[in-house]
C-alpha positions as CSV (number, residue, x, y, z in Angstrom):
1,M,-14.9,-13.2,6.1
2,S,-13.9,-9.6,6.0
3,R,-16.1,-7.4,3.9
4,A,-15.7,-3.7,3.3
5,R,-18.4,-1.7,5.1
6,V,-18.8,0.7,2.2
7,Y,-18.4,0.4,-1.6
8,C,-17.9,-3.3,-1.3
9,D,-19.3,-3.8,-4.8
10,V,-17.5,-0.9,-6.3
11,N,-15.8,-2.9,-9.1
12,E,-18.9,-5.0,-9.8
13,T,-20.7,-1.9,-11.2
14,R,-17.8,-1.4,-13.6
15,P,-17.4,-3.2,-17.0
16,R,-15.2,-6.2,-16.8
17,E,-12.5,-4.6,-18.8
18,Y,-12.0,-2.0,-16.1
19,W,-10.7,-4.5,-13.6
20,D,-9.9,-7.7,-15.5
21,Y,-6.1,-7.0,-15.8
22,E,-5.2,-10.6,-16.5
23,N,-6.7,-10.3,-20.0
24,L,-5.1,-7.0,-20.7
25,T,-3.1,-6.9,-24.0
26,V,0.1,-5.0,-23.4
27,T,1.3,-2.8,-26.2
28,W,5.1,-2.8,-26.0
29,G,7.0,0.4,-27.0
30,D,10.6,0.6,-28.2
31,Q,13.2,0.4,-25.5
32,D,15.7,2.3,-27.8
33,N,13.6,5.4,-27.4
34,Y,15.0,6.0,-23.9
35,E,18.4,6.4,-22.4
36,V,19.3,6.0,-18.7
37,I,21.1,8.8,-16.9
38,R,21.5,7.6,-13.4
39,K,20.1,5.2,-10.8
40,I,17.8,7.0,-8.3
41,G,16.4,4.2,-6.2
42,R,15.5,0.5,-5.8
43,G,12.8,-1.6,-4.1
44,K,11.9,-5.2,-3.7
45,Y,10.4,-5.5,-7.1
46,S,12.3,-3.0,-9.2
47,E,15.1,-0.5,-9.7
48,V,14.4,3.1,-10.7
49,F,16.5,5.3,-13.0
50,E,16.3,8.8,-14.2
51,G,16.3,8.9,-18.0
52,Y,15.2,10.8,-21.1
53,N,13.4,10.3,-24.3
54,V,16.0,10.4,-27.1
55,A,13.4,11.9,-29.6
56,N,12.6,15.1,-27.6
57,N,15.1,15.0,-24.7
58,A,12.2,15.0,-22.2
59,K,13.1,13.7,-18.8
60,C,11.4,10.6,-17.5
61,V,11.7,7.9,-14.8
62,I,12.4,4.3,-15.9
63,K,11.3,1.6,-13.6
64,I,13.0,-1.7,-14.5
65,L,11.1,-4.6,-13.0
66,K,12.7,-7.6,-11.4
67,P,11.4,-11.1,-12.4
68,V,7.8,-11.1,-11.4
69,K,4.6,-12.8,-12.6
70,K,3.2,-11.3,-15.8
71,K,-0.2,-10.7,-14.2
72,K,1.4,-8.4,-11.6
73,I,2.9,-6.3,-14.3
74,K,-0.5,-6.2,-16.1
75,R,-2.2,-5.2,-12.9
76,E,0.0,-2.2,-12.3
77,I,-0.3,-1.1,-15.9
78,K,-4.1,-1.4,-15.7
79,I,-4.4,0.5,-12.5
80,L,-2.2,3.3,-13.8
81,Q,-4.3,3.5,-17.0
82,N,-7.5,3.7,-14.9
83,L,-6.0,6.4,-12.6
84,S,-4.6,8.5,-15.5
85,G,-5.6,12.1,-15.2
86,G,-6.1,12.0,-11.5
87,V,-4.6,14.8,-9.3
88,N,-1.0,14.1,-8.6
89,I,-1.1,10.6,-10.1
90,V,2.1,9.8,-11.9
91,Q,1.5,9.4,-15.7
92,L,2.6,6.2,-17.4
93,Y,4.3,7.2,-20.7
94,D,5.3,3.9,-22.1
95,V,5.9,0.2,-21.4
96,V,9.0,-1.4,-23.0
97,R,11.1,-4.5,-22.6
98,D,14.6,-5.7,-23.4
99,P,14.6,-7.7,-26.7
100,Q,17.1,-10.3,-25.3
101,S,16.2,-10.7,-21.6
102,K,12.5,-9.8,-22.0
103,T,12.9,-7.6,-18.9
104,P,9.9,-5.2,-18.8
105,S,10.2,-1.5,-17.8
106,L,7.6,1.1,-17.1
107,V,8.4,4.7,-18.2
108,F,6.9,7.5,-16.1
109,E,6.9,11.3,-15.9
110,H,8.8,12.8,-12.9
111,L,7.6,11.1,-9.7
112,R,4.6,12.2,-7.8
113,L,2.2,9.7,-6.2
114,I,3.9,6.4,-6.9
115,D,4.2,2.7,-6.0
116,W,1.1,1.2,-7.5
117,G,2.9,-2.1,-8.0
118,L,1.0,-3.8,-5.1
119,A,-2.3,-2.0,-5.7
120,E,-5.3,-4.3,-6.3
121,F,-8.9,-4.2,-7.5
122,Y,-11.2,-5.0,-4.6
123,H,-13.9,-7.7,-4.8
124,A,-15.7,-8.7,-1.6
125,G,-14.7,-12.2,-0.4
126,R,-11.7,-12.6,-2.6
127,E,-8.4,-13.6,-1.1
128,Y,-5.4,-11.2,-1.5
129,N,-1.7,-11.3,-1.1
130,V,-0.5,-10.7,2.5
131,R,3.0,-9.9,1.4
132,V,2.2,-6.2,0.9
133,A,3.2,-3.0,2.8
134,S,6.2,-2.5,5.1
135,R,5.9,-4.3,8.4
136,Y,5.6,-1.1,10.5
137,F,2.5,-0.1,8.5
138,K,0.8,-3.5,8.2
139,G,-2.6,-4.0,9.7
140,P,-3.1,-6.8,12.1
141,E,-4.9,-8.8,9.4
142,L,-1.7,-9.0,7.3
143,L,0.4,-10.0,10.3
144,V,-1.7,-13.1,10.9
145,D,-1.8,-14.0,7.2
146,M,-5.5,-13.2,6.8
147,Q,-6.1,-13.0,3.1
148,E,-9.7,-11.9,3.0
149,Y,-9.0,-8.3,3.9
150,D,-10.4,-5.1,2.4
151,Y,-9.2,-1.6,1.7
152,S,-9.8,-0.4,5.3
153,L,-6.3,-1.7,5.6
154,D,-5.0,1.5,3.9
155,M,-6.6,3.5,6.7
156,W,-4.6,1.6,9.3
157,S,-1.4,2.5,7.4
158,L,-2.5,6.1,7.2
159,G,-3.2,6.1,11.0
160,C,0.3,4.7,11.6
161,M,1.8,7.6,9.7
162,F,-0.3,10.2,11.5
163,A,0.6,8.7,14.9
164,A,4.3,8.8,13.9
165,M,4.0,12.5,13.1
166,I,1.9,13.5,16.1
167,F,4.0,11.6,18.7
168,R,7.3,12.2,16.8
169,K,8.1,8.5,16.8
170,E,9.1,6.9,13.5
171,P,7.9,4.2,13.0
172,F,5.1,4.4,15.6
173,F,4.9,0.5,15.9
174,H,8.4,-0.9,15.6
175,G,8.4,-4.7,15.7
176,H,11.3,-7.0,14.8
177,D,9.1,-9.6,13.2
178,N,5.4,-10.1,12.6
179,C,4.7,-11.6,16.1
180,D,6.6,-8.7,17.8
181,Q,4.8,-6.2,15.6
182,L,1.4,-7.6,17.0
183,V,2.8,-7.2,20.5
184,K,3.8,-3.6,19.8
185,I,0.3,-2.9,18.4
186,A,-1.5,-4.5,21.4
187,K,0.6,-2.7,24.1
188,P,-1.0,0.8,23.8
189,V,-4.5,-0.8,23.7
190,R,-3.7,-2.9,26.8
191,D,-2.2,0.1,28.6
192,A,-5.3,2.2,27.8
193,E,-7.6,-0.6,29.1
194,E,-5.5,-0.9,32.3
195,Q,-5.7,2.8,32.8
196,K,-9.4,2.8,32.2
197,L,-9.9,-0.1,34.8
198,R,-7.8,1.8,37.4
199,S,-9.8,4.9,36.8
200,N,-13.1,3.1,37.2
201,A,-11.9,1.4,40.3
202,Q,-10.7,4.7,41.8
203,H,-14.1,6.3,40.9
204,A,-15.9,3.4,42.6
205,E,-13.8,3.7,45.7
206,E,-14.5,7.5,45.9
207,T,-18.2,7.0,45.4
208,T,-18.3,4.3,48.1
209,S,-16.3,6.6,50.5
210,V,-18.8,9.5,49.9
211,S,-21.7,7.2,50.5
212,D,-20.2,5.9,53.7
213,S,-19.6,9.5,54.9
214,S,-23.2,10.5,54.2
215,S,-24.4,7.6,56.3
């Protein structure tokens, strides 16, 4: 079982309402308060539009969610509420839904740090969804469908980004599927080990040669 080395009980010290998003009561705003200007992006779980508040003409970003489980929507809302006021954290203005289709939308300020849709509250020993992150930034745990991972996974993704910047190779690990991605990850480690073995062997030969000469 994977267990975070630090702060593994970070959510256990919080009151239940801090992380228990499944029991969150969503207060729905009025969709008619906002108008869409143009589409600015899309992802696996949503489409994003630039819009404005009709009452004060303030610009906003409207994230229209594709059909997903209600608890996923609640989780994103709860995490955004908990992070509210943090440096560069995008502010959640409103949560609305279409009266006919019941399609929910999240209304934000102009984008800063975004994409909290797959964020999760960590509890040691709990199983989590492995269908998160782009393949090129997935840690080995996700590639082998290991669900009991921890937030050290984010450090792997950060390392992949730093490696891409340092070595000017984007993405740094470029696999065609999960198995190939594992091979791409293992290759630099294998090459480094082979280089180390060759270096050790060469050093041993040189040491033996010097010893023989001394004799």
